[in-house]
DOVEXVEX-440488 format. One record per atom (N, C-alpha, C): x, y, z; residue in three letters. Coordinates in steps of 0.1 Angstrom, whole numbers, padded with zeros to 4 digits, always signed. Layout:
<recs>
XYZala/...
</recs>
This chain:
<recs>
+0314-1019-0724met/+0311-1024-0711met/+0297-1018-0706met/+0291-1024-0696arg/+0279-1019-0691arg/+0282-1010-0679arg/+0275-0999-0678ala/+0277-0989-0668ala/+0264-0982-0664ala/+0263-0978-0652ala/+0251-0970-0647ala/+0255-0956-0646ala/+0249-0947-0655val/+0254-0934-0657val/+0243-0924-0651val/+0248-0914-0644leu/+0239-0903-0639leu/+0236-0894-0651leu/+0224-0893-0656arg/+0220-0884-0666arg/+0212-0872-0661arg/+0205-0874-0650ala/+0197-0863-0644ala/+0197-0866-0629ala/+0197-0856-0621tyr/+0197-0857-0606tyr/+0183-0863-0602tyr/+0184-0871-0592asn/+0172-0877-0586asn/+0163-0885-0596asn/+0170-0891-0606ala/+0163-0899-0616ala/+0171-0912-0617ala/+0164-0922-0622pro/+0171-0935-0623pro/+0183-0934-0632pro/+0194-0941-0628leu/+0206-0941-0636leu/+0203-0948-0649leu/+0210-0944-0659ala/+0209-0950-0672ala/+0219-0961-0674ala/+0214-0973-0677ile/+0222-0984-0679ile/+0226-0984-0694ile/+0239-0982-0697glu/+0244-0979-0710glu/+0256-0988-0713glu/+0258-0990-0727glu/+0270-0997-0732glu/+0280-0987-0735glu/+0292-0987-0729leu/+0302-0977-0731leu/+0315-0984-0735leu/+0324-0976-0741ala/+0337-0981-0745ala/+0345-0984-0732ala/+0354-0994-0733met/+0363-0997-0722met/+0372-0985-0719met/+0375-0982-0706pro/+0383-0971-0703pro/+0398-0973-0707pro/+0405-0963-0710ala/+0419-0964-0713ala/+0427-0966-0700ala/+0437-0974-0702cys/+0446-0978-0690cys/+0455-0967-0687cys/+0455-0962-0674pro/+0465-0951-0670pro/+0479-0957-0670pro/+0489-0949-0674ser/+0503-0954-0674ser/+0508-0958-0660ser/+0502-0951-0650asp/+0507-0954-0636asp/+0496-0962-0629asp/+0488-0969-0636gly/+0477-0976-0629gly/+0472-0988-0637gly/+0460-0992-0634val/+0454-1005-0639val/+0440-1003-0644val/+0435-1012-0652ile/+0421-1014-0654ile/+0417-1026-0645ile/+0406-1024-0637leu/+0401-1035-0629leu/+0388-1040-0635leu/+0386-1053-0636lys/+0373-1059-0638lys/+0366-1058-0624lys/+0356-1050-0623val/+0350-1048-0610val/+0343-1061-0605val/+0347-1065-0593leu/+0341-1077-0586leu/+0330-1073-0577leu/+0331-1061-0571ala/+0320-1056-0562ala/+0321-1041-0561ala/+0310-1035-0559cys/+0310-1020-0556cys/+0299-1017-0547cys/+0302-1010-0536gly/+0292-1006-0526gly/+0284-0995-0531gly/+0271-0994-0526val/+0263-0982-0529val/+0262-0974-0516val/+0268-0962-0516cys/+0271-0955-0504cys/+0263-0942-0503cys/+0261-0937-0491arg/+0254-0924-0489arg/+0261-0913-0497arg/+0274-0914-0498ser/+0282-0904-0505ser/+0278-0904-0520ser/+0275-0916-0526asp/+0270-0917-0539asp/+0256-0910-0540asp/+0248-0911-0530trp/+0235-0905-0529trp/+0236-0890-0530trp/+0246-0884-0522his/+0248-0870-0522his/+0250-0865-0537his/+0257-0872-0545gly/+0259-0869-0558gly/+0247-0871-0567gly/+0240-0882-0564trp/+0228-0885-0572trp/+0217-0875-0570trp/+0216-0869-0558val/+0205-0858-0556val/+0210-0844-0560val/+0223-0843-0564gly/+0228-0830-0568gly/+0234-0822-0557gly/+0237-0827-0546glu/+0242-0819-0535glu/+0257-0821-0533glu/+0264-0830-0541his/+0278-0831-0540his/+0284-0821-0551his/+0292-0812-0547pro/+0296-0801-0556pro/+0304-0806-0568pro/+0310-0818-0567arg/+0319-0823-0578arg/+0311-0833-0588arg/+0300-0837-0584val/+0293-0848-0592val/+0283-0841-0602val/+0286-0843-0615lys/+0278-0837-0626lys/+0271-0847-0634lys/+0260-0844-0641pro/+0255-0854-0651pro/+0265-0859-0660pro/+0264-0872-0663gly/+0274-0879-0671gly/+0283-0887-0663gly/+0283-0885-0650gln/+0292-0892-0641gln/+0288-0907-0639gln/+0298-0915-0639ile/+0296-0929-0634ile/+0300-0929-0620ile/+0291-0932-0611gly/+0294-0932-0597gly/+0300-0945-0593gly/+0302-0947-0579gly/+0308-0959-0574gly/+0322-0957-0570gly/+0324-0956-0557his/+0338-0954-0552his/+0342-0964-0542his/+0334-0974-0539glu/+0337-0984-0529glu/+0339-0997-0537glu/+0350-1001-0542tyr/+0351-1012-0551tyr/+0364-1020-0549tyr/+0363-1032-0554cys/+0375-1041-0555cys/+0374-1048-0569cys/+0385-1053-0574gly/+0385-1059-0587gly/+0397-1066-0590gly/+0397-1072-0602glu/+0409-1080-0607glu/+0415-1072-0619glu/+0428-1071-0618val/+0436-1064-0629val/+0435-1071-0642val/+0430-1064-0652val/+0429-1070-0666val/+0439-1063-0675val/+0444-1052-0671glu/+0454-1045-0679glu/+0462-1036-0669glu/+0475-1035-0671ala/+0484-1027-0663ala/+0492-1018-0671ala/+0494-1005-0666gly/+0502-0995-0673gly/+0516-0998-0672gly/+0524-0990-0680ala/+0539-0993-0680ala/+0545-0991-0667ala/+0541-0981-0659ser/+0547-0979-0646ser/+0538-0983-0634ser/+0529-0992-0637ala/+0520-0997-0626ala/+0527-1005-0616ala/+0521-1005-0604thr/+0527-1013-0593thr/+0523-1028-0594thr/+0510-1030-0598tyr/+0505-1043-0598tyr/+0504-1049-0613tyr/+0501-1062-0614lys/+0501-1068-0627lys/+0488-1075-0629lys/+0486-1079-0642val/+0474-1086-0646val/+0471-1099-0637val/+0459-1100-0632gly/+0455-1111-0624gly/+0455-1108-0609gly/+0461-1097-0605asp/+0461-1093-0591asp/+0447-1089-0587asp/+0442-1093-0575arg/+0429-1088-0570arg/+0432-1078-0559arg/+0425-1066-0561leu/+0429-1055-0553leu/+0417-1047-0547leu/+0420-1041-0536ile/+0410-1032-0529ile/+0415-1018-0532ile/+0406-1009-0535ala/+0409-0995-0538ala/+0404-0985-0528ala/+0412-0976-0522pro/+0406-0966-0514pro/+0400-0955-0523pro/+0390-0948-0518phe/+0383-0938-0527phe/+0392-0926-0530phe/+0402-0923-0522ile/+0411-0912-0525ile/+0424-0918-0530ile/+0427-0915-0543leu/+0440-0919-0549leu/+0450-0908-0548leu/+0459-0909-0539ala/+0468-0898-0536ala/+0480-0898-0545ala/+0486-0886-0546cys/+0497-0885-0556cys/+0510-0892-0550cys/+0512-0891-0537gly/+0523-0897-0531gly/+0536-0888-0530gly/+0535-0876-0535thr/+0547-0867-0535thr/+0545-0854-0529thr/+0532-0849-0527cys/+0530-0836-0521cys/+0534-0836-0506cys/+0535-0825-0500pro/+0539-0825-0486pro/+0529-0833-0477pro/+0516-0833-0479asn/+0507-0840-0471asn/+0510-0855-0473asn/+0512-0860-0485cys/+0515-0874-0487cys/+0528-0878-0481cys/+0538-0870-0482arg/+0551-0873-0476arg/+0551-0873-0461arg/+0541-0866-0455ser/+0540-0866-0441ser/+0532-0878-0436ser/+0526-0886-0445gly/+0519-0898-0441gly/+0504-0896-0441gly/+0499-0884-0445gln/+0485-0880-0444gln/+0479-0880-0459gln/+0481-0891-0466ser/+0477-0891-0480ser/+0462-0889-0482ser/+0454-0891-0472asn/+0439-0888-0474asn/+0437-0873-0474asn/+0447-0865-0472thr/+0445-0850-0474thr/+0454-0846-0486thr/+0457-0854-0495cys/+0466-0851-0506cys/+0461-0839-0513cys/+0471-0831-0518glu/+0468-0818-0524glu/+0463-0820-0539glu/+0465-0832-0544asp/+0462-0835-0558asp/+0455-0848-0559asp/+0443-0849-0554gln/+0436-0862-0553gln/+0429-0866-0566gln/+0429-0879-0569arg/+0421-0884-0580arg/+0409-0892-0573arg/+0397-0890-0579leu/+0385-0894-0572leu/+0376-0902-0581leu/+0379-0914-0585pro/+0369-0922-0593pro/+0355-0923-0585pro/+0345-0920-0593gly/+0331-0921-0587gly/+0326-0907-0584gly/+0335-0897-0583phe/+0331-0883-0580phe/+0335-0874-0591phe/+0347-0874-0596val/+0352-0865-0606val/+0355-0873-0619val/+0360-0885-0618glu/+0362-0893-0630glu/+0354-0906-0629glu/+0353-0914-0640pro/+0344-0925-0640pro/+0347-0935-0628pro/+0336-0939-0622gly/+0337-0948-0610gly/+0334-0962-0614gly/+0330-0970-0604ala/+0329-0985-0605ala/+0314-0990-0605ala/+0305-0981-0608phe/+0291-0986-0612phe/+0292-0991-0626phe/+0301-1000-0629ala/+0305-1004-0643ala/+0312-1017-0642ala/+0313-1024-0654glu/+0320-1037-0654glu/+0335-1035-0652glu/+0340-1023-0657tyr/+0354-1021-0656tyr/+0357-1006-0651tyr/+0368-1004-0644val/+0371-0991-0640val/+0386-0988-0641val/+0390-0977-0646ala/+0404-0973-0647ala/+0408-0967-0633ala/+0419-0972-0628val/+0424-0967-0615val/+0439-0962-0617val/+0441-0949-0617pro/+0454-0944-0618pro/+0461-0945-0604pro/+0474-0943-0604arg/+0481-0942-0591arg/+0478-0955-0583arg/+0481-0966-0589asp/+0477-0979-0582asp/+0486-0982-0570asp/+0496-0973-0567his/+0504-0975-0555his/+0495-0974-0543his/+0483-0968-0544asn/+0474-0966-0533asn/+0466-0979-0530asn/+0466-0988-0539leu/+0457-1000-0537leu/+0464-1011-0528leu/+0456-1020-0523ala/+0461-1031-0515ala/+0455-1044-0520ala/+0463-1055-0518arg/+0458-1068-0522arg/+0446-1073-0514arg/+0437-1079-0522leu/+0425-1085-0516leu/+0429-1098-0509leu/+0427-1099-0495pro/+0430-1111-0489pro/+0422-1123-0495pro/+0429-1134-0496glu/+0423-1146-0503glu/+0410-1150-0498glu/+0409-1150-0484asp/+0397-1155-0478asp/+0386-1144-0476asp/+0388-1132-0482met/+0378-1122-0480met/+0369-1121-0492met/+0356-1120-0490ser/+0346-1120-0502ser/+0348-1106-0508ser/+0346-1105-0521pro/+0346-1092-0528pro/+0336-1083-0522pro/+0324-1088-0519ala/+0313-1079-0513ala/+0318-1072-0501ala/+0325-1079-0492leu/+0330-1073-0480leu/+0342-1064-0483leu/+0350-1068-0492ala/+0362-1060-0496ala/+0358-1047-0501ala/+0347-1046-0509ala/+0343-1034-0515ala/+0340-1023-0504ala/+0335-1027-0493ala/+0332-1018-0482ala/+0344-1012-0476ala/+0356-1019-0477leu/+0368-1014-0471leu/+0373-1001-0478leu/+0368-0998-0490gly/+0373-0986-0497gly/+0368-0973-0491gly/+0357-0974-0484cys/+0352-0961-0479cys/+0347-0963-0464cys/+0336-0970-0462arg/+0330-0970-0449arg/+0339-0976-0438arg/+0345-0987-0441val/+0353-0994-0431val/+0366-0986-0429val/+0372-0982-0440thr/+0385-0975-0438thr/+0383-0962-0431thr/+0372-0955-0434thr/+0369-0942-0428thr/+0367-0944-0413thr/+0359-0954-0409ala/+0357-0957-0395ala/+0370-0961-0388ala/+0378-0969-0394trp/+0391-0973-0388trp/+0400-0961-0385trp/+0401-0952-0395his/+0410-0940-0393his/+0403-0931-0383his/+0390-0930-0383ala/+0384-0921-0373ala/+0387-0925-0359ala/+0386-0938-0357leu/+0388-0943-0343leu/+0403-0944-0339leu/+0412-0948-0348thr/+0426-0950-0345thr/+0435-0939-0349thr/+0432-0932-0360gly/+0441-0922-0365gly/+0437-0908-0361gly/+0425-0906-0356arg/+0420-0893-0352arg/+0417-0893-0337arg/+0407-0901-0333ala/+0402-0901-0319ala/+0411-0908-0309ala/+0420-0917-0314asp/+0429-0925-0306asp/+0421-0932-0295asp/+0410-0940-0299leu/+0401-0947-0290leu/+0409-0957-0282leu/+0406-0957-0269lys/+0413-0966-0260lys/+0403-0977-0254lys/+0409-0988-0251ala/+0401-0999-0245ala/+0394-0994-0232ala/+0382-0997-0230gly/+0375-0993-0218gly/+0368-0980-0219gly/+0370-0972-0230glu/+0364-0959-0231glu/+0350-0961-0237glu/+0341-0952-0234trp/+0328-0951-0240trp/+0328-0945-0253trp/+0322-0952-0263leu/+0322-0947-0277leu/+0307-0946-0281leu/+0303-0934-0285ala/+0289-0931-0290ala/+0290-0930-0305ala/+0280-0937-0311val/+0279-0937-0326val/+0266-0932-0330val/+0265-0921-0337his/+0253-0915-0341his/+0250-0918-0356his/+0241-0927-0358gly/+0237-0932-0371gly/+0243-0946-0373gly/+0234-0956-0377thr/+0239-0970-0378thr/+0238-0974-0393thr/+0242-0966-0402gly/+0244-0970-0416gly/+0257-0978-0417gly/+0263-0978-0429gly/+0275-0986-0431gly/+0286-0981-0423gly/+0289-0968-0422ile/+0300-0963-0414ile/+0297-0965-0399ile/+0284-0963-0395gly/+0281-0965-0381gly/+0283-0979-0377gly/+0278-0989-0385leu/+0280-1003-0382leu/+0295-1006-0381leu/+0303-1001-0391ala/+0317-1004-0391ala/+0324-0998-0378ala/+0319-0986-0374thr/+0325-0980-0362thr/+0321-0988-0349thr/+0309-0993-0349leu/+0305-1002-0338leu/+0313-1014-0337leu/+0315-1021-0348leu/+0322-1034-0348leu/+0337-1031-0345leu/+0343-1021-0351leu/+0357-1018-0349leu/+0359-1013-0334leu/+0350-1005-0330gly/+0351-1000-0316gly/+0351-1011-0306gly/+0342-1021-0308arg/+0341-1032-0299arg/+0354-1040-0300arg/+0359-1042-0312ala/+0372-1050-0313ala/+0384-1043-0306ala/+0383-1030-0305leu/+0393-1022-0298leu/+0391-1021-0283leu/+0380-1027-0279gly/+0378-1028-0264gly/+0369-1017-0258gly/+0363-1009-0267ala/+0354-0998-0262ala/+0341-1004-0258ala/+0334-0996-0250arg/+0319-0999-0247arg/+0311-0989-0256arg/+0302-0995-0264val/+0296-0988-0275val/+0281-0985-0273val/+0278-0973-0275ile/+0264-0969-0275ile/+0260-0964-0289ile/+0249-0968-0295val/+0245-0963-0308val/+0232-0956-0307val/+0230-0947-0316thr/+0217-0940-0317thr/+0212-0940-0332thr/+0199-0941-0333asp/+0193-0941-0347asp/+0178-0938-0344asp/+0171-0937-0355ile/+0156-0935-0354ile/+0148-0946-0360ile/+0155-0957-0364val/+0149-0969-0370val/+0150-0980-0360val/+0139-0985-0354pro/+0139-0995-0344pro/+0146-1008-0349pro/+0144-1012-0362glu/+0150-1024-0367glu/+0166-1022-0367glu/+0171-1010-0370lys/+0185-1008-0370lys/+0191-1008-0356lys/+0183-1003-0347leu/+0188-1004-0333leu/+0189-1018-0328leu/+0179-1026-0331glu/+0179-1040-0327glu/+0191-1047-0333glu/+0193-1044-0346his/+0204-1050-0353his/+0218-1046-0346his/+0219-1034-0343ala/+0231-1029-0336ala/+0233-1036-0323ala/+0222-1038-0315lys/+0223-1045-0303lys/+0228-1060-0305lys/+0223-1066-0315ser/+0227-1080-0318ser/+0242-1081-0322ser/+0248-1069-0326leu/+0262-1069-0330leu/+0271-1064-0318leu/+0265-1062-0307gly/+0274-1059-0295gly/+0273-1045-0289gly/+0263-1037-0294ala/+0262-1024-0288ala/+0256-1026-0274ala/+0262-1019-0264glu/+0258-1020-0250glu/+0244-1014-0248glu/+0242-1003-0255phe/+0229-0996-0255phe/+0226-0991-0269phe/+0214-0991-0273ala/+0209-0987-0286ala/+0197-0977-0283ala/+0199-0965-0286leu/+0190-0954-0282leu/+0182-0948-0294leu/+0169-0947-0292asp/+0161-0941-0302asp/+0163-0925-0301asp/+0167-0919-0312ala/+0171-0905-0312ala/+0159-0896-0317ala/+0147-0902-0318ser/+0136-0895-0324ser/+0132-0883-0316ser/+0133-0883-0302asp/+0128-0872-0294asp/+0139-0862-0290asp/+0151-0864-0295gly/+0161-0854-0293gly/+0168-0855-0280gly/+0166-0865-0272ser/+0171-0866-0258ser/+0183-0875-0257ser/+0189-0880-0268val/+0199-0890-0266val/+0212-0885-0260val/+0215-0872-0262ala/+0228-0867-0255ala/+0227-0868-0240ala/+0215-0864-0235ala/+0213-0865-0220ala/+0213-0880-0216ala/+0207-0888-0224gln/+0206-0903-0220gln/+0221-0908-0220gln/+0229-0905-0230ile/+0243-0910-0230ile/+0251-0905-0218ile/+0249-0892-0214arg/+0256-0887-0203arg/+0252-0895-0190arg/+0239-0898-0189asp/+0234-0905-0177asp/+0240-0920-0177asp/+0239-0926-0189leu/+0243-0940-0189leu/+0258-0942-0187leu/+0266-0932-0190thr/+0280-0933-0189thr/+0285-0926-0177thr/+0276-0921-0169asp/+0280-0914-0157asp/+0290-0902-0160asp/+0286-0894-0170gly/+0293-0882-0173gly/+0295-0879-0188gly/+0293-0889-0196gly/+0295-0886-0211gly/+0304-0896-0217gly/+0303-0897-0230ala/+0312-0905-0238ala/+0325-0899-0240ala/+0336-0908-0241his/+0349-0903-0243his/+0351-0899-0258his/+0345-0907-0267val/+0346-0905-0281val/+0332-0906-0287val/+0329-0896-0296ser/+0316-0897-0302ser/+0318-0895-0317ser/+0312-0904-0325val/+0314-0904-0339val/+0300-0901-0346val/+0300-0890-0353glu/+0288-0886-0361glu/+0289-0891-0375glu/+0280-0900-0379ala/+0281-0908-0391ala/+0271-0904-0402ala/+0264-0893-0400leu/+0254-0889-0410leu/+0256-0876-0416leu/+0261-0866-0409gly/+0263-0853-0414gly/+0251-0844-0412gly/+0242-0848-0404phe/+0229-0840-0402phe/+0231-0831-0389phe/+0225-0819-0389pro/+0226-0810-0378pro/+0222-0816-0365pro/+0211-0824-0364ala/+0206-0829-0352ala/+0216-0839-0346ala/+0222-0847-0354thr/+0232-0857-0349thr/+0245-0851-0346thr/+0249-0841-0353val/+0261-0833-0350val/+0260-0827-0336val/+0248-0821-0334ser/+0246-0814-0321ser/+0246-0825-0310ser/+0239-0836-0312ser/+0239-0846-0301ser/+0253-0852-0299ser/+0261-0854-0309ser/+0274-0860-0308ser/+0283-0851-0299ser/+0282-0838-0301ile/+0290-0829-0293ile/+0285-0828-0278ile/+0272-0828-0277ala/+0265-0826-0264ala/+0267-0838-0255ala/+0269-0850-0261cys/+0270-0862-0253cys/+0283-0865-0247cys/+0293-0857-0250leu/+0307-0860-0246leu/+0310-0856-0231leu/+0319-0863-0225cys/+0324-0859-0212cys/+0334-0849-0213cys/+0339-0842-0203pro/+0350-0833-0204pro/+0362-0839-0210pro/+0368-0832-0219leu/+0380-0837-0227leu/+0376-0847-0237leu/+0363-0848-0240gly/+0359-0858-0250gly/+0363-0854-0264gly/+0362-0864-0273arg/+0366-0862-0287arg/+0354-0865-0297arg/+0350-0855-0304his/+0340-0856-0314his/+0347-0859-0328his/+0342-0869-0335val/+0348-0871-0349val/+0337-0870-0359val/+0339-0860-0368gln/+0329-0858-0379gln/+0332-0867-0391gln/+0325-0878-0392val/+0326-0887-0402val/+0316-0885-0413val/+0303-0883-0409gly/+0293-0880-0419gly/+0296-0868-0427gly/+0293-0869-0440met/+0296-0858-0449met/+0286-0847-0450met/+0289-0835-0445pro/+0279-0824-0444pro/+0280-0816-0457pro/+0273-0820-0467val/+0274-0812-0480val/+0260-0806-0483val/+0259-0799-0494gly/+0246-0793-0498gly/+0241-0784-0487gly/+0228-0785-0484his/+0222-0776-0474his/+0226-0779-0460his/+0234-0790-0458his/+0240-0793-0445his/+0255-0789-0444his/+0260-0782-0454ala/+0274-0780-0454ala/+0278-0770-0443ala/+0270-0760-0440val/+0272-0751-0429val/+0262-0753-0418val/+0267-0755-0406gln/+0258-0758-0394gln/+0262-0750-0382gln/+0253-0748-0373gln/+0256-0741-0360gln/+0262-0752-0351gln/+0272-0748-0344val/+0279-0756-0334val/+0279-0749-0320val/+0276-0757-0310asp/+0276-0751-0296asp/+0290-0750-0292asp/+0297-0738-0295leu/+0311-0736-0292leu/+0312-0734-0277leu/+0302-0730-0270asn/+0303-0729-0255asn/+0305-0743-0249asn/+0298-0753-0254ala/+0300-0766-0249ala/+0315-0771-0252ala/+0320-0768-0264val/+0334-0771-0267val/+0343-0764-0258val/+0341-0751-0255tyr/+0350-0743-0247tyr/+0349-0748-0232tyr/+0337-0750-0227met/+0336-0753-0213met/+0341-0768-0210met/+0338-0777-0220gly/+0342-0791-0218gly/+0356-0794-0222gly/+0364-0784-0228asn/+0377-0787-0233asn/+0376-0798-0243asn/+0366-0797-0252leu/+0364-0808-0262leu/+0373-0807-0274leu/+0376-0818-0280ala/+0383-0818-0293ala/+0374-0822-0304ala/+0374-0814-0315leu/+0366-0817-0327leu/+0375-0821-0338leu/+0373-0833-0343tyr/+0381-0838-0354tyr/+0373-0840-0367tyr/+0378-0837-0378gly/+0373-0840-0391gly/+0381-0852-0396gly/+0374-0861-0404thr/+0381-0872-0410thr/+0374-0876-0423thr/+0382-0880-0433arg/+0377-0884-0446arg/+0387-0894-0452arg/+0381-0906-0453gly/+0390-0917-0459gly/+0401-0921-0449gly/+0411-0927-0454met/+0422-0933-0447met/+0435-0933-0455met/+0446-0929-0449pro/+0459-0930-0457pro/+0461-0945-0461pro/+0464-0947-0474ser/+0465-0960-0479ser/+0475-0969-0472ser/+0485-0963-0466trp/+0496-0971-0459trp/+0490-0978-0447trp/+0478-0974-0443arg/+0472-0980-0431arg/+0464-0992-0433arg/+0463-0996-0446tyr/+0456-1009-0449tyr/+0461-1021-0441tyr/+0474-1023-0440pro/+0478-1035-0433pro/+0473-1036-0418pro/+0472-1024-0411ser/+0467-1025-0398ser/+0452-1029-0397ser/+0445-1024-0407leu/+0430-1028-0408leu/+0429-1043-0412leu/+0436-1046-0423leu/+0434-1060-0428leu/+0439-1070-0419leu/+0449-1067-0411ser/+0453-1077-0401ser/+0443-1079-0390ser/+0435-1069-0386met/+0424-1071-0377met/+0414-1081-0383met/+0411-1079-0396val/+0401-1087-0402val/+0406-1102-0404val/+0417-1103-0410thr/+0422-1117-0413thr/+0426-1125-0401thr/+0429-1118-0390ser/+0433-1125-0378ser/+0420-1130-0370ser/+0408-1125-0374gly/+0396-1128-0367gly/+0393-1119-0356gly/+0401-1109-0354ala/+0398-1100-0343ala/+0385-1092-0345ala/+0381-1090-0357val/+0368-1084-0359val/+0361-1091-0371val/+0348-1093-0370asp/+0340-1098-0381asp/+0332-1087-0387asp/+0335-1082-0399leu/+0328-1071-0405leu/+0317-1076-0415leu/+0315-1089-0416ser/+0305-1094-0426ser/+0291-1089-0423ser/+0287-1086-0411pro/+0273-1081-0409pro/+0270-1068-0415pro/+0281-1061-0420ile/+0278-1048-0426ile/+0271-1050-0439ile/+0274-1061-0447val/+0268-1063-0460val/+0255-1070-0458val/+0244-1063-0462ala/+0231-1069-0460ala/+0225-1074-0473ala/+0229-1068-0485arg/+0223-1072-0497arg/+0233-1072-0508arg/+0234-1082-0516glu/+0242-1082-0529glu/+0232-1080-0540glu/+0234-1070-0548val/+0224-1066-0558val/+0231-1065-0572val/+0222-1063-0582ala/+0226-1061-0596ala/+0229-1047-0599ala/+0236-1044-0610leu/+0239-1030-0614leu/+0226-1023-0617leu/+0216-1030-0622ser/+0203-1023-0625ser/+0195-1019-0612ser/+0200-1025-0601asp/+0193-1021-0588asp/+0199-1009-0581asp/+0210-1004-0587ala/+0217-0992-0581ala/+0208-0980-0578ala/+0199-0978-0588ser/+0190-0966-0587ser/+0181-0968-0575ser/+0175-0979-0573ala/+0166-0982-0562ala/+0173-0981-0549ala/+0186-0985-0548glu/+0194-0984-0536glu/+0197-0970-0533glu/+0200-0962-0543leu/+0202-0947-0540leu/+0190-0941-0536leu/+0178-0944-0542ala/+0166-0937-0538ala/+0162-0941-0523ala/+0167-0952-0519ala/+0163-0956-0505ala/+0169-0947-0495ala/+0180-0940-0498phe/+0186-0931-0489phe/+0178-0918-0487phe/+0167-0916-0495asn/+0158-0905-0493asn/+0151-0906-0480asn/+0150-0918-0474gly/+0143-0919-0461gly/+0151-0929-0453gly/+0146-0932-0441pro/+0153-0942-0432pro/+0156-0955-0440pro/+0168-0960-0438thr/+0172-0972-0446thr/+0172-0984-0436thr/+0170-0996-0442pro/+0171-1008-0434pro/+0185-1011-0429pro/+0187-1021-0420pro/+0201-1024-0415pro/+0210-1028-0427pro/+0223-1025-0425gly/+0233-1030-0435gly/+0233-1023-0448gly/+0243-1026-0456val/+0245-1019-0468val/+0243-1028-0480val/+0241-1022-0492ala/+0240-1029-0505ala/+0253-1029-0512ala/+0256-1040-0518val/+0269-1041-0527val/+0265-1047-0540val/+0269-1040-0551ile/+0267-1045-0564ile/+0277-1056-0567ile/+0272-1068-0570thr/+0281-1079-0574thr/+0278-1085-0587thr/+0266-1082-0593asp/+0262-1087-0606asp/+0262-1075-0615asp/+0271-1074-0625phe/+0272-1063-0634phe/+0266-1066-0648phe/+0260-1078-0649met/+0254-1081-0662met/+0239-1080-0662met/+0233-1077-0651asn/+0218-1075-0650asn/+0215-1061-0644asn/
</recs>
């Protein structure tokens, strides 16, 4: 099979012919239909993700068709499935409590084991997967494994966003756009911030009430003014110190900050204005992924037409384009996300 392999950090991925993966007894082999190129992949590509080492096949946002099923698999050959990026064990205390995205024994294709920048991917623990809705494109479904699921859980499983509340979104990449669209569908009034004018205009076209240029560092004050006191919920979607600081500073008393952006490498440890947290009685939530049992709540929003997530996908690209898409994260990126749908070129 063809796969894009990390051989050196910050260098083009090597397109190689590799053996087919072995089928897990408790899982499946998927023929990959689509795989997103995510900022989390970039963290590994530049060497800042602690688990990603040379030799890794990246790609954790994927969907595919079952071509082989293990003896104890949940699904069968021919099923078309969406995979979350965290494959939980299902039996540890965290899984049994319903919080499988904090599983004590996680399997992580794309980070620790071979991912979906390849024609085929082995997926153990297929009880985590969900069926791909018939009318959903594979390109959109791929985004549901990370960016959309993470945004959904951030808003509904962590921040408990209510209709009529002000939602601030810092960064309008894939997670930021998903947060905007889902927040609007939940009835929130949404403000987005970014430093790329094209992305701000794009967010406005998708229903953001205000789109603020964060270049001069004043967006927190602007958000407090526009909302007459501050946002009720603020989602930080990049993991950068400046946006983390703005996200906390823009909140109203009793506001909720949700840390969605992944702060790894030299951003792993940051200063936080704890006095603002203390004085404002703020809540700080971390979130990563989504418990797989929550797929029906998200998919029902999409299939019912309550939210149109298609604007998230900006480009369908070939496997050989993955390196260029990763390199694009070194600077400001254009609106929307790239999804690999052609694995033969």
